[in-house]
Short mmCIF file of the C-alpha atoms (twelve columns), coordinates in Angstrom:
data_MODEL
# 
_entry.id   MODEL 
# 
loop_
_atom_site.group_PDB 
_atom_site.id 
_atom_site.type_symbol 
_atom_site.label_atom_id 
_atom_site.label_alt_id 
_atom_site.label_comp_id 
_atom_site.label_asym_id 
_atom_site.label_seq_id 
_atom_site.Cartn_x 
_atom_site.Cartn_y 
_atom_site.Cartn_z 
_atom_site.pdbx_PDB_model_num 
ATOM 1   C CA . MET A 1   88.173 33.732 52.688 1 
ATOM 2   C CA . GLU A 2   89.948 31.334 50.315 1 
ATOM 3   C CA . LYS A 3   89.391 32.022 46.632 1 
ATOM 4   C CA . LYS A 4   87.292 29.556 44.684 1 
ATOM 5   C CA . SER A 5   88.876 27.942 41.629 1 
ATOM 6   C CA . VAL A 6   86.855 27.589 38.444 1 
ATOM 7   C CA . LEU A 7   87.815 25.720 35.284 1 
ATOM 8   C CA . ILE A 8   86.392 26.971 31.975 1 
ATOM 9   C CA . ALA A 9   86.672 24.245 29.330 1 
ATOM 10  C CA . ASP A 10  85.612 25.337 25.846 1 
ATOM 11  C CA . ASP A 11  87.233 25.231 22.417 1 
ATOM 12  C CA . GLU A 12  85.813 28.666 21.505 1 
ATOM 13  C CA . GLY A 13  88.451 31.132 22.661 1 
ATOM 14  C CA . SER A 14  86.086 34.108 22.603 1 
ATOM 15  C CA . ILE A 15  83.693 32.419 25.034 1 
ATOM 16  C CA . VAL A 16  86.551 31.470 27.336 1 
ATOM 17  C CA . ASP A 17  87.841 35.063 27.334 1 
ATOM 18  C CA . VAL A 18  84.433 36.555 28.158 1 
ATOM 19  C CA . CYS A 19  83.711 34.027 30.916 1 
ATOM 20  C CA . ARG A 20  87.180 34.532 32.362 1 
ATOM 21  C CA . ARG A 21  86.780 38.313 32.521 1 
ATOM 22  C CA . TYR A 22  83.394 38.200 34.215 1 
ATOM 23  C CA . LEU A 23  84.370 35.532 36.737 1 
ATOM 24  C CA . GLU A 24  87.729 37.119 37.577 1 
ATOM 25  C CA . ARG A 25  85.840 40.313 38.456 1 
ATOM 26  C CA . GLU A 26  83.966 38.201 41.017 1 
ATOM 27  C CA . GLY A 27  87.277 37.194 42.589 1 
ATOM 28  C CA . TYR A 28  87.523 33.607 41.305 1 
ATOM 29  C CA . ASP A 29  90.788 31.948 40.296 1 
ATOM 30  C CA . ILE A 30  90.334 30.826 36.699 1 
ATOM 31  C CA . TYR A 31  91.845 27.883 34.841 1 
ATOM 32  C CA . THR A 32  91.127 27.220 31.170 1 
ATOM 33  C CA . ALA A 33  91.152 24.262 28.785 1 
ATOM 34  C CA . ALA A 34  90.552 24.095 25.030 1 
ATOM 35  C CA . ASN A 35  89.534 20.425 24.861 1 
ATOM 36  C CA . GLY A 36  88.361 17.575 27.049 1 
ATOM 37  C CA . ARG A 37  91.800 16.056 27.524 1 
ATOM 38  C CA . GLU A 38  93.152 19.348 28.861 1 
ATOM 39  C CA . ALA A 39  90.110 19.661 31.125 1 
ATOM 40  C CA . LEU A 40  90.736 16.235 32.647 1 
ATOM 41  C CA . ASN A 41  94.419 17.025 33.141 1 
ATOM 42  C CA . MET A 42  93.500 20.275 34.915 1 
ATOM 43  C CA . TRP A 43  91.047 18.406 37.136 1 
ATOM 44  C CA . ARG A 44  93.645 15.782 38.054 1 
ATOM 45  C CA . ASN A 45  96.470 18.252 38.722 1 
ATOM 46  C CA . HIS A 46  94.753 21.236 40.353 1 
ATOM 47  C CA . HIS A 47  92.289 21.794 43.148 1 
ATOM 48  C CA . LEU A 48  89.087 22.888 41.419 1 
ATOM 49  C CA . ASP A 49  85.837 23.987 43.050 1 
ATOM 50  C CA . LEU A 50  83.671 24.114 39.918 1 
ATOM 51  C CA . MET A 51  83.893 23.155 36.255 1 
ATOM 52  C CA . ILE A 52  82.215 25.049 33.404 1 
ATOM 53  C CA . LEU A 53  82.199 22.484 30.641 1 
ATOM 54  C CA . ASP A 54  81.363 22.816 26.947 1 
ATOM 55  C CA . LEU A 55  79.507 19.799 25.612 1 
ATOM 56  C CA . MET A 56  81.055 19.678 22.135 1 
ATOM 57  C CA . MET A 57  84.845 19.766 22.450 1 
ATOM 58  C CA . PRO A 58  87.594 18.083 20.389 1 
ATOM 59  C CA . ILE A 59  89.615 15.022 21.447 1 
ATOM 60  C CA . VAL A 60  87.402 14.239 24.446 1 
ATOM 61  C CA . ASP A 61  83.883 15.678 24.499 1 
ATOM 62  C CA . GLY A 62  82.087 17.216 27.464 1 
ATOM 63  C CA . TRP A 63  79.916 14.172 28.058 1 
ATOM 64  C CA . GLN A 64  82.981 11.964 28.578 1 
ATOM 65  C CA . VAL A 65  84.614 14.547 30.838 1 
ATOM 66  C CA . CYS A 66  81.474 14.854 32.942 1 
ATOM 67  C CA . GLU A 67  81.107 11.089 33.328 1 
ATOM 68  C CA . THR A 68  84.791 10.686 34.269 1 
ATOM 69  C CA . VAL A 69  84.735 13.473 36.847 1 
ATOM 70  C CA . ARG A 70  81.395 12.492 38.340 1 
ATOM 71  C CA . ALA A 71  82.558 8.903  38.898 1 
ATOM 72  C CA . GLU A 72  85.119 10.202 41.420 1 
ATOM 73  C CA . ASP A 73  84.183 13.745 42.383 1 
ATOM 74  C CA . GLU A 74  81.083 15.628 43.571 1 
ATOM 75  C CA . MET A 75  82.517 18.907 42.279 1 
ATOM 76  C CA . PRO A 76  79.703 20.913 40.670 1 
ATOM 77  C CA . ILE A 77  79.602 20.949 36.873 1 
ATOM 78  C CA . LEU A 78  77.840 23.565 34.766 1 
ATOM 79  C CA . MET A 79  77.483 22.536 31.131 1 
ATOM 80  C CA . LEU A 80  77.555 24.867 28.115 1 
ATOM 81  C CA . THR A 81  76.398 23.902 24.652 1 
ATOM 82  C CA . ALA A 82  75.266 25.387 21.373 1 
ATOM 83  C CA . LYS A 83  72.645 22.663 21.166 1 
ATOM 84  C CA . SER A 84  69.165 23.323 22.495 1 
ATOM 85  C CA . GLU A 85  67.486 19.946 21.982 1 
ATOM 86  C CA . ASP A 86  65.824 18.506 25.080 1 
ATOM 87  C CA . TYR A 87  67.725 15.224 24.633 1 
ATOM 88  C CA . ASP A 88  71.117 16.887 25.047 1 
ATOM 89  C CA . ARG A 89  69.970 18.830 28.094 1 
ATOM 90  C CA . LEU A 90  68.392 15.777 29.709 1 
ATOM 91  C CA . PHE A 91  71.395 13.579 28.956 1 
ATOM 92  C CA . GLY A 92  73.809 16.102 30.418 1 
ATOM 93  C CA . LEU A 93  71.792 16.316 33.615 1 
ATOM 94  C CA . THR A 94  71.365 12.555 33.792 1 
ATOM 95  C CA . ILE A 95  75.118 11.889 33.744 1 
ATOM 96  C CA . GLY A 96  75.678 14.299 36.612 1 
ATOM 97  C CA . ALA A 97  75.778 17.920 35.482 1 
ATOM 98  C CA . ASN A 98  74.400 20.300 38.111 1 
ATOM 99  C CA . ASP A 99  73.199 22.962 35.709 1 
ATOM 100 C CA . TYR A 100 72.934 23.666 31.997 1 
ATOM 101 C CA . MET A 101 73.181 26.800 29.817 1 
ATOM 102 C CA . SER A 102 72.576 27.005 26.087 1 
ATOM 103 C CA . LYS A 103 74.695 29.264 23.897 1 
ATOM 104 C CA . PRO A 104 74.471 32.132 23.334 1 
ATOM 105 C CA . PHE A 105 74.055 33.205 26.954 1 
ATOM 106 C CA . ASN A 106 74.359 36.349 29.024 1 
ATOM 107 C CA . PRO A 107 77.699 36.191 30.901 1 
ATOM 108 C CA . GLN A 108 76.084 37.950 33.853 1 
ATOM 109 C CA . GLU A 109 73.621 35.048 34.138 1 
ATOM 110 C CA . LEU A 110 76.604 32.703 34.190 1 
ATOM 111 C CA . VAL A 111 78.013 34.696 37.108 1 
ATOM 112 C CA . LEU A 112 74.672 34.422 38.941 1 
ATOM 113 C CA . ARG A 113 74.551 30.678 38.447 1 
ATOM 114 C CA . VAL A 114 78.121 30.178 39.639 1 
ATOM 115 C CA . ARG A 115 77.482 32.405 42.639 1 
ATOM 116 C CA . SER A 116 74.307 30.471 43.454 1 
ATOM 117 C CA . ILE A 117 76.107 27.114 43.268 1 
ATOM 118 C CA . PHE A 118 78.808 28.247 45.687 1 
ATOM 119 C CA . ARG A 119 76.245 29.774 48.045 1 
ATOM 120 C CA . LEU A 120 74.377 26.469 48.175 1 
ATOM 121 C CA . ILE A 121 77.581 24.518 48.841 1 
ATOM 122 C CA . SER A 122 78.474 26.916 51.659 1 
ATOM 123 C CA . SER A 123 75.009 26.475 53.158 1 
ATOM 124 C CA . GLN A 124 75.290 22.683 53.009 1 
ATOM 125 C CA . THR A 125 78.698 22.770 54.676 1 
ATOM 126 C CA . SER A 126 77.349 24.968 57.453 1 
ATOM 127 C CA . ASP A 127 74.395 22.665 57.977 1 
ATOM 128 C CA . SER A 128 76.605 19.576 58.132 1 
ATOM 129 C CA . THR A 129 78.685 21.061 60.953 1 
ATOM 130 C CA . SER A 130 75.752 22.349 62.980 1 
ATOM 131 C CA . ASN A 131 74.050 20.662 65.906 1 
ATOM 132 C CA . THR A 132 70.742 20.326 64.094 1 
ATOM 133 C CA . ASN A 133 71.417 16.868 62.654 1 
ATOM 134 C CA . PHE A 134 68.479 14.493 62.849 1 
ATOM 135 C CA . ARG A 135 67.136 11.200 61.557 1 
ATOM 136 C CA . ILE A 136 63.827 10.958 59.741 1 
ATOM 137 C CA . GLU A 137 61.908 7.783  58.849 1 
ATOM 138 C CA . ARG A 138 58.847 7.716  56.617 1 
ATOM 139 C CA . GLY A 139 57.374 5.311  54.101 1 
ATOM 140 C CA . GLY A 140 60.234 2.837  54.372 1 
ATOM 141 C CA . ILE A 141 62.795 5.594  53.785 1 
ATOM 142 C CA . THR A 142 65.333 6.631  56.432 1 
ATOM 143 C CA . LEU A 143 67.524 9.736  56.079 1 
ATOM 144 C CA . ASP A 144 70.299 10.751 58.465 1 
ATOM 145 C CA . THR A 145 71.183 14.421 57.979 1 
ATOM 146 C CA . GLY A 146 74.405 14.052 59.947 1 
ATOM 147 C CA . THR A 147 75.937 11.268 57.868 1 
ATOM 148 C CA . ARG A 148 73.760 11.981 54.806 1 
ATOM 149 C CA . GLU A 149 73.064 8.273  54.560 1 
ATOM 150 C CA . VAL A 150 69.837 6.899  53.117 1 
ATOM 151 C CA . ILE A 151 68.149 3.551  53.667 1 
ATOM 152 C CA . ALA A 152 65.329 2.601  51.294 1 
ATOM 153 C CA . HIS A 153 63.317 -0.492 52.142 1 
ATOM 154 C CA . GLU A 154 66.129 -1.797 54.410 1 
ATOM 155 C CA . LYS A 155 68.828 -1.328 51.773 1 
ATOM 156 C CA . PRO A 156 71.468 1.454  51.687 1 
ATOM 157 C CA . VAL A 157 71.135 3.844  48.763 1 
ATOM 158 C CA . SER A 158 73.855 6.054  47.301 1 
ATOM 159 C CA . LEU A 159 72.606 9.554  46.445 1 
ATOM 160 C CA . THR A 160 74.338 12.623 45.087 1 
ATOM 161 C CA . ALA A 161 74.257 15.770 47.209 1 
ATOM 162 C CA . LYS A 162 71.386 17.257 45.196 1 
ATOM 163 C CA . GLU A 163 69.397 14.027 45.245 1 
ATOM 164 C CA . PHE A 164 69.738 13.855 49.028 1 
ATOM 165 C CA . ASP A 165 68.661 17.482 49.505 1 
ATOM 166 C CA . LEU A 166 65.679 17.039 47.200 1 
ATOM 167 C CA . LEU A 167 64.554 13.843 48.931 1 
ATOM 168 C CA . LEU A 168 65.023 15.379 52.374 1 
ATOM 169 C CA . LEU A 169 62.824 18.335 51.486 1 
ATOM 170 C CA . LEU A 170 60.023 16.133 50.182 1 
ATOM 171 C CA . VAL A 171 60.199 13.563 52.995 1 
ATOM 172 C CA . SER A 172 60.222 16.355 55.594 1 
ATOM 173 C CA . HIS A 173 56.918 17.644 54.202 1 
ATOM 174 C CA . PRO A 174 54.805 14.521 53.565 1 
ATOM 175 C CA . ARG A 175 51.910 14.996 51.134 1 
ATOM 176 C CA . GLN A 176 52.796 18.663 50.563 1 
ATOM 177 C CA . VAL A 177 52.856 19.436 46.847 1 
ATOM 178 C CA . PHE A 178 55.825 21.423 45.537 1 
ATOM 179 C CA . SER A 179 55.936 22.930 42.068 1 
ATOM 180 C CA . ARG A 180 59.081 22.460 39.993 1 
ATOM 181 C CA . SER A 181 59.885 26.140 40.440 1 
ATOM 182 C CA . GLN A 182 59.574 25.826 44.231 1 
ATOM 183 C CA . LEU A 183 61.881 22.812 44.273 1 
ATOM 184 C CA . LEU A 184 64.372 24.614 42.037 1 
ATOM 185 C CA . GLN A 185 64.379 27.588 44.408 1 
ATOM 186 C CA . LYS A 186 64.569 25.586 47.645 1 
ATOM 187 C CA . VAL A 187 67.077 22.906 46.614 1 
ATOM 188 C CA . TRP A 188 69.164 24.720 44.007 1 
ATOM 189 C CA . ASP A 189 68.788 28.100 45.737 1 
ATOM 190 C CA . THR A 190 68.453 29.923 42.435 1 
ATOM 191 C CA . ASP A 191 67.916 33.656 42.117 1 
ATOM 192 C CA . TYR A 192 67.290 33.500 38.377 1 
ATOM 193 C CA . ASP A 193 64.600 32.002 36.163 1 
ATOM 194 C CA . GLY A 194 66.244 28.615 35.774 1 
ATOM 195 C CA . ASP A 195 65.269 25.632 33.642 1 
ATOM 196 C CA . THR A 196 63.141 23.265 35.735 1 
ATOM 197 C CA . THR A 197 64.220 20.294 33.594 1 
ATOM 198 C CA . THR A 198 66.899 19.529 36.180 1 
ATOM 199 C CA . VAL A 199 64.162 18.950 38.787 1 
ATOM 200 C CA . THR A 200 62.422 16.439 36.517 1 
ATOM 201 C CA . VAL A 201 65.670 14.581 35.875 1 
ATOM 202 C CA . HIS A 202 66.611 14.399 39.564 1 
ATOM 203 C CA . LEU A 203 63.122 13.156 40.506 1 
ATOM 204 C CA . ARG A 204 63.405 10.405 37.929 1 
ATOM 205 C CA . ARG A 205 66.808 9.351  39.244 1 
ATOM 206 C CA . LEU A 206 65.502 9.354  42.816 1 
ATOM 207 C CA . ARG A 207 62.615 7.115  41.827 1 
ATOM 208 C CA . GLU A 208 65.024 4.656  40.241 1 
ATOM 209 C CA . LYS A 209 66.934 4.475  43.519 1 
ATOM 210 C CA . ILE A 210 64.215 4.433  46.211 1 
ATOM 211 C CA . GLU A 211 60.991 3.194  44.614 1 
ATOM 212 C CA . GLN A 212 60.274 -0.530 44.681 1 
ATOM 213 C CA . ASP A 213 58.723 -0.151 41.221 1 
ATOM 214 C CA . PRO A 214 60.094 3.029  39.583 1 
ATOM 215 C CA . SER A 215 57.677 2.726  36.648 1 
ATOM 216 C CA . HIS A 216 54.765 2.926  39.108 1 
ATOM 217 C CA . PRO A 217 56.049 5.192  41.912 1 
ATOM 218 C CA . SER A 218 54.160 5.115  45.192 1 
ATOM 219 C CA . LEU A 219 56.361 7.453  47.242 1 
ATOM 220 C CA . LEU A 220 57.471 10.256 44.906 1 
ATOM 221 C CA . GLU A 221 54.198 11.066 43.190 1 
ATOM 222 C CA . THR A 222 53.523 13.439 40.319 1 
ATOM 223 C CA . VAL A 223 50.605 15.801 40.823 1 
ATOM 224 C CA . TRP A 224 49.771 16.543 37.222 1 
ATOM 225 C CA . GLY A 225 49.798 20.200 36.308 1 
ATOM 226 C CA . VAL A 226 51.214 21.159 39.717 1 
ATOM 227 C CA . GLY A 227 54.399 19.354 40.756 1 
ATOM 228 C CA . TYR A 228 55.511 16.564 43.085 1 
ATOM 229 C CA . LYS A 229 54.881 15.250 46.581 1 
ATOM 230 C CA . PHE A 230 56.144 12.534 48.912 1 
ATOM 231 C CA . ASP A 231 53.377 10.210 50.109 1 
ATOM 232 C CA . PRO A 232 54.551 7.849  52.884 1 
ATOM 233 C CA . GLY A 233 51.338 5.822  52.645 1 
ATOM 234 C CA . GLU A 234 50.789 6.115  56.401 1 
ATOM 235 C CA . SER A 235 47.745 7.377  58.235 1 
ATOM 236 C CA . SER A 236 47.989 11.000 59.346 1 
# 
């Protein structure tokens, strides 16, 4: 099996060294960068499978790197930061980060998160090459699992891989309520106690893309105190 390549971009050398040691033990090829400019150069000049990206870096910060990469590449990004404010976490997820860890963190948890991301990607690749592709239409939404194309109210919609997987799960189970933890486990395939904020952010982005009135969603509904459900508005 081909080795996965991981870039660790952080201006704190001690963190880079610890992350490198733990991930190399897992068999990953590791690249490093001490600032955002170096991280972008590594991304442009090497094949990378995942980026571990510090938010606060000199020259070019992690936010700018994430936005630049995400505009062209679906490569998973895991953000690191010393900040713990909800705004920073939400903003990082909104601009395209797949996961988020606040410093200080347990390096073994980092390994688990990286492993989980690659396992999910492998599962998606396997599914896309299988003969179980199908088309589902509900509530004005059409999803094609073969092409991963989405039509919302007769207009094509561009979704990220995670947004598509999340929408597919909900549309495939109309009116079934999923808690944030259930969605995190089923879509992100986590085997750790992850932060469910990423679910909230992805649901909000989905609403902006498929709801006719995102401020008053009629398809992706919040069940207060429980979670979310997809209501196609059709008779059972």
